[in-house]
C-alpha positions in Angstrom: 88.5 96.2 108.4 91.8 94.6 107.3 93.7 96.4 104.6 94.3 93.7 102.1 96.5 95.7 99.8 99.0 97.4 102.0 102.0 95.8 100.3 100.6 96.5 96.8 101.3 100.3 96.8 104.7 99.5 98.3 105.5 97.2 95.5 104.2 99.7 92.9 106.3 102.5 94.5 109.4 100.3 94.4 108.8 99.4 90.8 108.4 103.1 89.8 111.5 104.1 91.7 113.5 101.4 89.9 112.2 102.5 86.5 113.1 106.1 87.3 116.6 105.1 88.4 117.2 103.0 85.3 115.8 105.6 83.0 118.3 108.1 84.5 121.1 105.5 83.9 122.0 105.4 87.6 123.1 102.2 89.2 121.7 101.2 92.6 125.2 101.4 94.1 125.7 104.9 92.7 122.3 106.0 94.0 123.1 104.7 97.4 126.4 106.5 97.5 124.9 109.8 96.4 122.1 109.5 99.0 124.6 108.3 101.6 122.6 105.1 102.1 123.6 101.5 101.9 123.0 99.6 98.7 120.7 97.1 100.5 118.5 100.0 101.6 117.9 101.0 98.0 117.2 97.4 97.1 114.7 97.0 100.0 112.9 100.1 98.8 112.8 99.0 95.1 111.5 95.5 95.9 108.8 96.7 98.3 110.2 95.0 101.3 109.7 98.0 103.6 107.5 101.1 103.7 109.1 104.4 102.7 109.0 107.9 104.2 107.8 110.5 101.6 110.9 112.5 102.1 113.1 109.5 101.2 111.0 109.0 98.1 111.4 112.7 97.1 115.2 112.5 97.6 115.4 109.5 95.2 113.1 111.2 92.7 115.2 114.4 92.7 118.4 112.4 92.2 116.8 110.7 89.1 115.5 114.0 87.7 111.8 113.4 88.1 109.3 116.1 87.4 107.6 118.0 90.3 104.3 116.2 89.3 106.0 112.8 89.5 107.5 113.7 92.9 104.1 114.6 94.3 102.5 111.4 93.0 105.3 109.3 94.4 105.0 111.0 97.8 101.3 110.3 97.9 102.0 106.6 97.1 104.6 106.5 99.8 102.0 107.6 102.4 99.9 104.6 101.4 102.7 102.2 102.1 102.5 103.0 105.8 99.2 101.1 106.1 99.5 97.9 108.1 97.6 94.6 107.6 96.5 92.2 110.3 99.7 90.1 109.9 101.8 92.8 111.5 100.3 92.1 114.9 101.8 88.6 115.0 105.4 89.8 115.4 108.0 87.1 115.3 105.5 84.4 114.4 105.6 85.6 110.8 108.9 86.4 109.0 109.3 89.9 107.5 109.8 88.4 104.0 106.6 86.4 104.4 104.6 89.5 105.4 105.2 90.8 101.9 103.6 87.6 100.5 100.7 87.6 102.9 99.8 91.2 101.8 100.0 90.3 98.1 98.0 87.1 98.7 95.3 89.1 100.3 95.2 91.5 97.3 95.1 88.9 94.6 92.0 88.0 92.6 93.4 84.6 91.5 96.0 82.4 93.2 97.4 79.4 91.4 99.4 77.0 93.5 101.5 73.9 92.5 102.5 72.0 95.6 105.0 69.1 95.4 105.4 68.2 99.1 102.8 69.6 101.5 99.1 70.4 101.6 99.1 74.2 101.0 98.8 76.3 104.1 95.4 77.8 103.0 93.9 74.3 103.0 95.6 72.7 106.0 93.6 71.3 109.0 94.8 72.3 112.5 96.2 68.8 113.0 98.2 68.9 109.8 99.6 72.4 110.3 100.5 71.7 113.9 102.6 68.7 112.9 104.3 70.6 110.1 105.1 73.4 112.4 106.4 71.0 115.1 108.7 69.2 112.6 110.0 72.5 111.1 110.5 74.2 114.5 111.3 71.6 117.2 112.9 74.2 119.4 109.9 76.5 119.7 107.7 76.7 122.8 104.1 75.5 122.6 103.0 79.2 122.6 105.3 80.1 119.7 104.0 77.1 117.7 100.4 78.1 118.4 101.2 81.7 117.2 102.4 80.3 113.9 99.3 78.1 113.6 97.1 81.2 114.4 98.8 83.1 111.5 97.9 80.2 109.1 94.3 80.0 110.4 93.9 83.8 109.9 95.2 83.5 106.4 92.6 80.8 105.6 89.8 83.4 106.2 90.8 84.8 102.8 89.1 82.0 100.9 85.8 82.7 102.6 86.0 86.5 102.5 82.9 88.3 101.3 84.3 91.9 100.9 86.4 92.2 98.9 85.4 89.1 97.0 87.5 86.1 97.9 90.1 85.1 95.3 89.8 82.1 93.1 92.2 79.4 94.4 93.4 76.9 91.7 95.5 74.2 93.3 97.5 71.4 91.7 98.8 68.8 94.2 101.4 66.2 93.4 100.0 62.8 94.4 102.9 62.4 96.8 101.3 65.2 98.9 98.3 63.0 99.5 100.3 59.9 100.3 102.8 61.4 102.7 101.3 60.4 106.1 101.2 62.2 109.4 102.2 60.4 112.5 98.5 59.7 113.0 97.0 58.2 109.7 93.5 59.1 110.9 94.6 62.7 111.1 95.9 62.5 107.5 92.6 61.0 106.4 90.8 63.9 108.0 93.0 66.3 106.1 92.2 64.5 102.9 88.5 64.7 103.7 88.9 68.4 104.3 90.4 68.8 100.8 87.3 67.2 99.3 85.1 69.6 101.2 87.2 72.6 100.2 87.2 71.6 96.6 83.4 71.8 96.6 83.5 75.6 97.3 82.8 77.8 94.2 86.1 79.6 94.3 88.4 76.6 95.0 89.6 74.0 92.4 91.8 71.1 93.5 93.4 68.8 90.9 96.0 66.0 91.4 99.1 65.4 89.3 99.3 61.6 89.4 102.6 59.9 90.0 102.2 58.1 86.7 102.0 61.4 84.8 105.8 61.6 84.3 107.7 64.8 83.9 106.2 68.2 83.2 107.9 71.2 81.7 110.3 73.0 84.1 109.7 70.2 86.7 112.9 71.3 88.5 111.1 74.5 89.7 109.3 72.6 92.5 106.5 74.3 94.4 105.5 77.7 93.2 102.6 80.2 93.5 101.3 82.5 90.7 99.3 85.6 91.9 97.1 87.6 89.6 95.7 91.0 90.7 92.8 93.3 89.8 93.0 94.6 86.2 90.3 97.2 86.6 92.6 99.8 88.2 94.7 102.6 86.9 98.0 101.0 87.8 97.5 97.2 88.0 99.9 95.1 90.0 101.7 92.7 87.7 101.3 89.0 87.8 103.8 87.7 90.3 105.4 84.3 90.9 106.3 83.5 94.5 108.6 80.8 95.9 109.9 80.4 99.4 112.1 78.2 101.6 113.3 78.2 105.2 115.6 81.2 104.7 113.7 83.6 102.4 111.6 84.1 99.4 111.8 85.0 95.7 109.4 87.2 93.8 109.4 87.2 90.0 107.4 89.6 87.8 109.4 90.2 84.6 107.6 89.2 81.4 110.0 86.3 80.5 109.8 85.0 84.1 106.1 85.0 84.2 106.0 83.2 80.8 108.3 80.5 82.0 105.9 79.7 84.9 102.8 80.0 82.7 104.4 77.3 80.5 105.0 75.2 83.6 101.5 75.7 84.8 100.1 74.8 81.3 102.2 71.7 81.2 101.0 70.7 84.7 97.4 71.2 83.7 97.8 68.9 80.7 98.9 66.1 83.0 96.5 66.5 86.0 93.4 64.5 86.6 90.2 66.5 86.2 88.4 67.8 89.3 86.1 64.7 89.6 88.8 62.1 89.2 91.0 64.1 91.6 88.2 64.1 94.2 87.8 60.3 93.7 91.5 59.7 94.2 91.7 61.9 97.3 88.7 60.0 98.8 90.2 56.6 98.0 93.5 57.5 99.6 91.7 58.8 102.7 90.0 55.4 103.0 93.4 53.7 102.8 94.6 55.9 105.6 91.6 55.1 107.7 92.2 51.4 107.2 95.7 51.8 108.7 94.4 53.0 112.0 
């Protein structure tokens, strides 16, 4: 069975190590110098970008003056970070920084997504994703493009997962997403029809932010994702905001950062059409697309 949470212990471990370092009043640069590592290596460990060997964890803990009990706990957590999820088998078809997100996505209980430009990957049809991939990566071979599509299709299984229970997916789409056509208008109409079908699932909600809605709070943020994790565990993973681009990703989990995006999400929600009106608009635009063929 897939290990949906392989990046969660990695993130937890990194957070604990950062807290230990800061409590010991040691800078990341000073820690790197003392351990004879590079500063980026410390950063990668503290942000959960890579798995850690228990011996490296112990070296950091000893530098920060951690108790023997803490060291043993941290070593055990480090062993959990070695677990690999399904996404590792796709190699170059999925960027290392995106592997972190895929692991967190698979561990989330609720995913909130505001999308300003594209249909989200979890809801894309094969026709839609293939055109997006072709436009973004014109130099890739057909096999390489197919590998990227396969990653996206595998991710989509998440929303139909039975064990553990599939996350709740709450999506707000800018109306522009619906009106931006593919080369084949009929293919875009089929994508819109697929959104209507997806929105009927018990764990998926799709709402539309109409163009007439005007500005919402923190509109300059653009597309973002908010991930919430199980709370019935001893060390819950914090709510995390994720944003990405062609060159990398940003993960935010500080309290004031989360509050900013909660404010943005609330403001968006106040301006969206309800689920029924959103479905009617999507259906109407799909008909317009079909008439263009």
